[in-house]
Every structure is written in C-alpha cells, then in structure tokens.
C-alpha positions as CSV (number, residue, x, y, z in Angstrom):
1,X,134.3,222.0,155.7
2,X,138.9,222.3,156.2
3,X,138.2,218.5,158.5
4,X,135.9,216.9,155.9
5,X,138.1,218.6,152.7
6,X,141.0,216.5,154.6
7,X,139.5,213.2,155.1
8,X,138.7,213.0,152.0
9,X,141.8,214.6,149.7
10,X,143.5,211.2,151.8
11,X,141.3,209.1,150.8
12,X,141.0,210.1,147.8
13,X,145.0,209.8,148.1
14,X,145.1,206.5,149.1
15,X,142.5,205.5,147.0
16,X,144.8,206.0,143.6
17,X,148.1,204.6,145.7
18,X,145.8,200.8,146.2
19,X,144.7,201.1,142.8
20,X,148.2,201.9,141.0
21,X,149.7,199.4,143.2
22,X,147.4,196.6,142.4
23,X,147.9,197.7,138.8
24,X,151.9,197.4,138.7
25,X,152.0,193.6,141.0
26,X,149.1,191.8,139.0
27,X,149.8,193.2,135.4
28,X,151.6,191.3,132.5
29,X,151.8,187.8,133.7
30,X,150.1,187.2,136.7
31,X,147.0,186.0,134.6
32,X,148.5,184.1,133.4
33,X,150.0,182.3,137.4
34,X,145.9,182.8,138.1
35,X,144.6,180.9,135.2
36,X,146.8,178.7,136.4
37,X,145.6,178.1,139.6
38,X,142.4,178.2,138.9
39,X,143.0,175.3,136.4
40,X,144.7,173.6,139.5
41,X,142.5,173.5,141.2
42,X,139.1,172.8,139.0
43,X,140.5,169.9,138.8
44,X,141.6,168.1,140.8
45,X,137.8,169.3,142.4
46,X,136.2,168.0,140.0
47,X,138.8,164.1,139.5
48,X,137.7,164.0,143.5
49,X,133.6,164.8,142.9
50,X,133.4,162.1,139.9
51,X,135.5,158.9,141.7
52,X,133.8,157.0,143.2
53,X,136.3,156.1,145.6
54,X,137.2,159.5,146.6
55,X,137.1,160.9,150.1
56,X,137.8,163.8,150.4
57,X,139.3,165.0,153.9
58,X,140.7,168.3,155.2
59,X,144.2,167.8,154.4
60,X,143.0,166.6,151.2
61,X,141.8,170.2,150.9
62,X,144.2,171.5,152.6
63,X,146.9,169.9,149.3
64,X,144.7,171.2,146.6
65,X,145.5,174.4,148.4
66,X,148.4,175.0,148.4
67,X,149.8,174.9,145.5
68,X,146.8,177.5,144.6
69,X,148.6,179.3,147.1
70,X,152.3,179.4,146.2
71,X,151.1,181.0,141.8
72,X,149.4,183.6,143.8
73,X,152.3,185.4,144.5
74,X,155.2,183.1,142.2
75,X,154.5,186.4,139.9
76,X,154.5,189.1,141.5
77,X,157.1,188.5,143.9
78,X,159.2,186.6,141.6
79,X,159.0,189.6,138.9
80,X,158.5,192.6,140.7
81,X,161.9,194.0,140.6
82,X,162.1,193.5,137.3
83,X,159.0,195.1,135.9
84,X,159.8,198.0,138.1
85,X,163.8,198.2,136.6
86,X,162.1,197.1,133.3
87,X,159.3,199.9,133.3
88,X,161.9,202.5,135.1
89,X,160.3,202.9,137.9
90,X,163.0,202.1,140.0
91,X,164.6,204.9,139.5
92,X,161.5,207.4,140.9
93,X,161.5,204.4,144.1
94,X,165.5,205.0,144.5
95,X,164.7,209.3,143.5
96,X,162.6,209.8,147.2
97,X,164.8,209.5,150.2
98,X,162.9,205.6,151.9
99,X,160.0,205.8,150.0
100,X,161.2,202.3,148.1
101,X,160.8,200.5,151.3
102,X,157.2,202.4,152.2
103,X,156.4,201.4,148.6
104,X,157.3,197.5,148.5
105,X,156.6,197.9,151.8
106,X,152.9,198.5,151.3
107,X,153.0,195.6,147.7
108,X,153.6,193.7,150.0
109,X,150.8,193.1,152.8
110,X,148.5,194.1,148.7
111,X,149.9,190.6,147.5
112,X,149.8,188.9,150.7
113,X,146.1,190.1,151.4
114,X,144.7,189.6,148.3
115,X,146.3,185.3,148.3
116,X,144.2,185.2,151.2
117,X,141.2,186.3,150.3
118,X,141.6,184.2,146.9
119,X,142.7,181.5,148.9
120,X,139.6,181.5,151.3
121,X,137.1,182.2,148.9
122,X,138.7,178.7,147.2
123,X,138.8,177.2,150.6
124,X,134.6,178.2,151.1
125,X,134.0,176.4,147.5
126,X,136.0,173.3,148.5
127,X,133.7,173.0,151.8
128,X,130.6,172.9,150.0
129,X,132.0,170.6,147.3
130,X,134.8,168.0,148.9
131,X,134.2,167.3,152.2
132,X,133.4,170.6,155.4
133,X,136.5,173.1,155.8
134,X,137.1,175.9,158.7
135,X,137.9,177.9,156.6
136,X,139.4,181.0,158.1
137,X,141.5,177.9,160.1
138,X,142.3,176.8,157.1
139,X,143.5,179.4,154.8
140,X,145.6,180.6,158.4
141,X,147.3,177.3,157.9
142,X,147.9,177.8,154.3
143,X,149.7,181.4,154.7
144,X,152.8,180.4,156.9
145,X,153.7,178.4,153.8
146,X,153.4,180.7,151.2
147,X,154.3,183.8,152.8
148,X,157.2,182.2,153.9
149,X,157.9,181.1,150.1
150,X,156.7,184.4,148.1
151,X,159.5,186.6,150.8
152,X,161.9,183.8,149.4
153,X,161.0,185.0,146.8
154,X,161.2,189.1,147.1
155,X,164.9,188.1,148.4
156,X,166.0,186.5,146.2
157,X,164.8,189.4,143.4
158,X,166.5,191.5,145.1
159,X,170.0,189.4,145.1
160,X,169.4,188.7,141.1
161,X,167.8,191.5,139.6
162,X,166.2,189.4,137.2
163,X,163.3,187.8,137.4
164,X,164.0,184.6,135.4
165,X,166.7,183.9,137.6
166,X,165.0,184.0,140.2
167,X,162.3,181.1,139.0
168,X,164.6,179.0,138.4
169,X,166.7,179.8,141.9
170,X,163.3,179.2,143.1
171,X,162.4,175.9,141.1
172,X,165.9,174.7,142.5
173,X,164.5,175.3,145.8
174,X,162.0,173.3,145.0
175,X,163.5,169.9,144.0
176,X,166.8,170.4,146.6
177,X,163.5,170.6,148.5
178,X,162.0,167.8,147.2
179,X,165.1,165.2,147.2
180,X,165.3,166.0,150.9
181,X,161.5,164.4,151.6
182,X,163.0,161.8,153.6
183,X,164.8,164.2,155.8
184,X,161.1,165.4,156.3
185,X,159.5,162.6,157.8
186,X,161.7,162.3,160.6
187,X,162.2,166.1,161.0
188,X,158.6,167.4,159.9
189,X,159.3,170.7,162.6
190,X,161.2,171.7,159.1
191,X,158.9,170.4,156.5
192,X,157.9,173.9,155.0
193,X,155.5,171.9,153.3
194,X,154.0,170.0,156.2
195,X,150.1,169.7,156.6
196,X,148.7,170.3,159.7
197,X,145.4,168.5,158.8
198,X,147.1,165.3,158.1
199,X,148.1,163.8,162.0
200,X,150.5,160.8,162.2
201,X,149.2,157.5,163.2
202,X,152.5,157.2,165.7
203,X,152.1,160.3,167.4
204,X,149.1,161.7,169.8
205,X,147.3,164.8,169.4
206,X,149.9,166.1,171.7
207,X,152.9,166.3,169.8
208,X,152.3,166.6,167.0
209,X,150.9,170.1,168.1
210,X,154.2,171.3,169.6
211,X,155.6,170.1,165.6
212,X,152.7,172.3,164.1
213,X,153.6,174.5,166.8
214,X,157.3,174.8,166.6
215,X,157.2,174.1,161.7
216,X,154.9,177.7,161.7
217,X,157.9,178.9,164.3
218,X,160.1,178.9,161.9
219,X,158.1,179.7,158.4
220,X,157.5,182.8,161.0
221,X,161.2,183.5,161.7
222,X,162.4,182.6,158.0
223,X,160.0,185.2,156.7
224,X,161.2,187.9,158.7
225,X,164.7,186.9,157.9
226,X,163.4,187.5,153.4
227,X,161.8,190.3,154.1
228,X,164.2,191.9,156.3
229,X,167.3,190.2,154.0
230,X,165.6,191.4,150.7
231,X,164.3,195.7,152.2
232,X,168.3,195.8,153.6
233,X,169.6,194.4,150.0
234,X,167.3,197.2,148.1
235,X,169.6,200.2,150.0
236,X,172.4,199.2,147.2
237,X,171.2,201.6,144.9
238,X,174.5,200.8,142.0
239,X,173.9,197.3,141.9
240,X,169.7,198.3,140.3
241,X,170.4,201.7,138.6
242,X,173.8,200.2,136.6
C-alpha cells in the first residue's frame, strides 16, 4: 500500500510540475508565434497546391518547416528569463540551491520536445499535401538548427535579461548570417541553415554526407556550449535580483 501511495504521489508531483511549467513556457505571446508559424505553413502549402508548375520535393518541405520550427522555440526561450523576473519567479528559483538549473533544464527539454512534436505533425501533413518525405528523418534534421538557435537565444537571454533586447540581438545575428551567405556557399559545413536534402550537382553523395555530418557536429557542439554558458550565467544571483 505504501509503495502504491508513493508511486501515486510521484506521478502526481511529476504531472503538476509538467503542467505548471507548460503554463509558464507557453503563456503570454506564445500563441501569436504559434499562429504565425501555422499561418506561414498553411500559406506556403496552399500556394504550392494552387501552382500547377510547382514541384515540391523533400528540400521544399525542409525549407518550409524550418521557419515554423524556429518560431516555436523563439518566444519561450527569448522571453523566458524576463517572464521569470516579471512574475517574481526568479526570486524563488534563486532561493533554492541549484533549483534554477533543474527548472530551466526541464523547461528546455519541454520546449524542444513540443517543437519536435509540432514539427512531426506538420511534416506528416506535408507528406500528404506536398511531397512524400521521411517524417522522422526530416524532423531529426530540422531539430539540429532549431535546438541550436533556441539554445543561442537562451544563452543571450541570460546575458541581456530582457526579452526585447534578446530578440534584437538574435535578429542582428540572423542579418549578419544572411549577409555572409556567399561565404557559406563555399563553406557549407558552417551553414546553420544548411538543407541536407538539397544535394549540389557538383558533389558526390559521399562528399555531401561528410559535409552534413560535420555541419550537424558543429551545431551539436555549439548547442552544448550555449546551454552550458546559459546555465552558468544563472549563477550570477545579483545580476538577476537587482
């Protein structure tokens, strides 16, 4: 009886923790970013369906889903720290040793898990409406840049501590990246937005596979660096409670 009660209490606590974090993460203006992501997806899909000359492929679907994927994680990771400060939640997090790491680690997992689930739904719909694609492979490839950019936004937010300021920094980062597109044409392994389904005509499959492998490895290392830097920045108690 004691074991059953203990298990029930554990499940109850886990459920309430997840529900509470979901309410915090996906509250506020998240609905607008979700709506924008779905609007872009529906609009581009309809345009392709109405265009008789359109010939959507796997690379088309990847490019289509990348923007919604980024929008899914942009708000909760960009404005998360500010929302904690505004709601006085940051004081509670810093009041319990190491609790802030656990809370934000859970939040990061939830945010990326939800983004992956939403992308799986959109990829499945795209497979029916546009072109048959390997759904799970597509989502897996999409999650590399989505998680990397989301982790970068989280790291910047721990430095700037302001959602709008973080958004501006990330936009500037994106503009600089866009201006360097010619550089990335010759150095594809460093291209954050590399489309793994768009094989260049002048490259063999083996060479292209190596480029993709290097690119995903760089993004994975960058993600780990950004996450660790963000979590370490949370050690600066006085910076967030002033």
